[in-house]
Every structure is written in C-alpha cells, then in structure tokens.
C-alpha positions as CSV (number, residue, x, y, z in Angstrom):
1,M,50.6,-8.5,-29.3
2,D,53.2,-6.5,-27.4
3,A,54.7,-3.8,-29.6
4,H,58.1,-4.0,-27.8
5,T,58.7,-7.7,-28.3
6,P,62.0,-8.1,-30.1
7,R,62.0,-10.1,-33.3
8,H,65.6,-11.1,-33.4
9,E,68.2,-12.1,-30.8
10,D,70.2,-8.9,-31.7
11,D,67.3,-6.7,-30.5
12,L,67.6,-7.8,-26.9
13,S,69.4,-5.7,-24.3
14,A,72.0,-7.2,-22.0
15,V,69.5,-7.7,-19.1
16,E,67.0,-9.3,-21.5
17,R,69.6,-11.7,-22.8
18,R,70.6,-12.8,-19.3
19,L,66.9,-13.3,-18.3
20,A,66.2,-15.3,-21.5
21,G,69.2,-17.6,-20.7
22,W,67.9,-18.5,-17.3
23,R,66.1,-21.9,-17.1
24,P,64.7,-23.6,-14.0
25,R,66.5,-26.7,-12.7
26,A,64.5,-29.8,-13.4
27,E,66.0,-31.9,-10.6
28,G,64.1,-30.1,-7.7
29,L,60.7,-29.7,-9.3
30,D,57.8,-32.0,-8.3
31,A,54.6,-31.1,-10.1
32,D,52.3,-33.1,-7.8
33,A,53.8,-31.5,-4.7
34,M,53.5,-28.0,-6.2
35,L,49.8,-28.5,-7.2
36,F,49.0,-30.0,-3.7
37,A,50.7,-27.0,-2.0
38,A,48.8,-24.5,-4.3
39,G,45.4,-26.2,-3.5
40,L,46.2,-26.2,0.2
41,A,47.1,-22.6,0.2
42,A,43.9,-21.7,-1.8
43,G,41.8,-23.6,0.7
44,R,43.1,-21.7,3.6
45,R,42.4,-18.2,2.2
46,G,39.4,-16.0,2.3
47,W,36.1,-15.6,4.2
48,G,34.6,-18.6,2.7
49,R,36.2,-20.8,5.3
50,L,34.2,-19.1,8.0
51,L,31.3,-17.6,6.1
52,V,29.8,-20.8,4.6
53,P,29.5,-22.7,7.9
54,A,28.2,-19.6,9.7
55,L,25.6,-19.1,7.0
56,C,24.5,-22.7,7.1
57,G,24.2,-22.5,10.9
58,L,22.1,-19.4,10.7
59,L,19.7,-20.9,8.1
60,A,19.4,-24.1,10.2
61,A,18.5,-22.0,13.3
62,L,16.0,-20.0,11.2
63,A,14.4,-23.2,9.9
64,T,14.2,-24.7,13.5
65,G,12.6,-21.5,14.8
66,L,10.0,-21.3,12.1
67,G,9.2,-25.0,12.5
68,A,8.7,-24.5,16.3
69,W,6.6,-21.4,15.7
70,G,4.4,-23.3,13.2
71,L,3.9,-26.2,15.6
72,S,2.9,-23.9,18.5
73,E,0.4,-22.0,16.2
74,R,-1.1,-25.4,15.2
75,A,-1.4,-26.5,18.8
76,E,-3.1,-23.2,19.7
77,R,-5.5,-23.5,16.7
78,E,-6.4,-27.1,17.7
79,A,-7.0,-26.0,21.3
80,M,-9.3,-23.2,20.2
81,A,-11.2,-25.6,17.9
82,S,-11.7,-28.0,20.8
83,R,-13.0,-25.2,23.1
84,L,-15.4,-24.1,20.4
85,R,-16.7,-27.7,19.9
86,Q,-17.3,-28.0,23.7
87,H,-19.3,-24.8,23.8
88,A,-21.2,-25.3,20.6
89,P,-25.0,-25.8,21.2
90,T,-26.5,-29.1,20.2
91,P,-29.1,-29.0,17.5
92,G,-32.7,-28.9,18.9
93,A,-31.6,-27.7,22.4
94,P,-32.6,-24.2,23.6
95,P,-29.7,-21.7,23.7
96,A,-28.0,-21.5,27.1
97,T,-27.5,-17.7,26.9
98,A,-29.8,-15.0,25.6
99,V,-28.6,-13.0,22.6
100,A,-28.5,-9.3,23.3
101,L,-30.5,-7.4,20.7
102,L,-28.6,-4.7,19.1
103,P,-30.2,-1.2,18.9
104,E,-31.6,-0.2,15.6
105,P,-29.2,1.7,13.4
106,S,-29.7,5.4,13.2
107,Y,-28.9,5.5,9.5
108,T,-31.7,6.2,7.2
109,P,-31.0,5.9,3.5
110,S,-31.4,8.9,1.3
111,P,-33.8,8.7,-1.7
112,D,-30.9,9.7,-3.9
113,D,-28.5,7.0,-2.9
114,Y,-27.3,4.4,-5.4
115,F,-29.8,1.7,-4.5
116,H,-32.8,3.9,-4.9
117,L,-31.5,5.5,-8.1
118,R,-30.8,2.0,-9.6
119,Q,-34.3,0.9,-8.7
120,R,-35.8,3.9,-10.5
121,V,-33.7,3.3,-13.6
122,L,-34.7,-0.4,-13.7
123,Q,-38.4,0.5,-13.2
124,D,-38.5,3.1,-16.1
125,P,-35.4,2.6,-18.4
126,G,-36.6,5.4,-20.7
127,R,-36.1,8.1,-18.1
128,W,-32.6,7.1,-16.9
129,L,-31.3,10.6,-17.6
130,A,-34.1,12.3,-15.7
131,F,-33.4,12.7,-12.1
132,S,-34.6,14.9,-9.2
133,E,-33.2,18.3,-8.4
134,P,-29.8,17.9,-6.7
135,A,-29.8,18.8,-3.0
136,G,-27.6,21.6,-1.8
137,P,-26.7,25.1,-3.1
138,P,-26.8,25.9,-6.8
139,A,-23.6,25.5,-8.8
140,P,-21.4,28.7,-8.9
141,G,-21.2,30.6,-12.1
142,P,-18.1,31.5,-14.0
143,P,-15.4,33.4,-12.1
144,P,-15.3,37.2,-12.5
145,P,-12.8,38.5,-15.1
146,G,-9.4,39.0,-13.6
147,P,-6.0,40.2,-14.9
148,A,-5.1,39.0,-18.4
149,I,-3.3,35.7,-18.7
150,L,0.2,36.0,-20.3
151,R,0.9,33.5,-23.0
152,A,4.3,32.4,-24.5
153,G,5.4,34.8,-27.2
154,Q,3.0,37.5,-26.2
155,R,4.8,40.9,-26.4
156,D,2.3,43.2,-24.7
157,G,1.4,43.7,-21.1
158,L,4.1,43.8,-18.5
159,L,7.1,43.4,-20.8
160,D,6.6,46.5,-23.0
161,P,7.6,49.9,-21.4
C-alpha cells in the first residue's frame, strides 16, 4: 500500500483536490468503440505482423526443398538398383569378367599377438601367467638420485640462510 495515500479529505493538497473532483463525461464514451480501437491498434504494432508470415514462408520453402532432395535421392537409388540388376550374373552362368587376384598380404602375425596368446591360454589354462620373454630392450632401472624434493612445511634447504 502506498505510504503517502491520504486517509481523510483534509490531508489532500489543492492540486490533489482538483484532480479528485474531475470525472469523465459519460455522454461521449462508447465502450465497444474504445475496445475495437484498442484491438486494432494492438494488431498493427510489432514485428509479429511481418515475422510470422516470413517464418511460415521460410519453413514452407525448407520443407519443399527437403522433399525435392529426398525424391531425387530416391530416383538415383532406384536407377542404381536397376543398373545393378542388369549387370548381375545369372546363377549357373560363367562369370563374364575375370576377377583379378589380389597379391598376398605382406603382414605376418607375431607369435606374441593376441590371437596366439589366447590360443596358448586356452590350451593350457594353468600357465596363463607364464609367457615368453618380452621382445625389445630390458626395462630401465630406477632414476639416479637427484636434488632433494621440497615438501610443504619443510623448513630446510633453499629457504634457510
């Protein structure tokens, strides 16, 4: 509630008394015409008048474009399928073209690869931890001792004079 609202007629200033005495004339007021004018004015304002039709047009163009793209993709897929059906060999007929033999791969599997290790484990489950010597150089030892590592709260070393 407003703290400055007067409680009595005596608390009003001269301007407030004049404003309180003013009343609109009832003879020129038409409530229906006023509401119609307010609705008409509200409908003419804002970006909604242009934004909504533009957005609808953009979405319609997008849907049309996606539909056309989907139909063209389907036509291409059907054309490719018919070409494959035409060139497919009939069962029992000799192939029309010779298949080129691929050269043998140069990869030779290692005896320590996953497949061979798995086969060894499956053949002798009791020795699953035993394995052959690892290939390559031996594992390095511990690093040589270096400068001391400072710890939080340590008061010796670089801090003491």
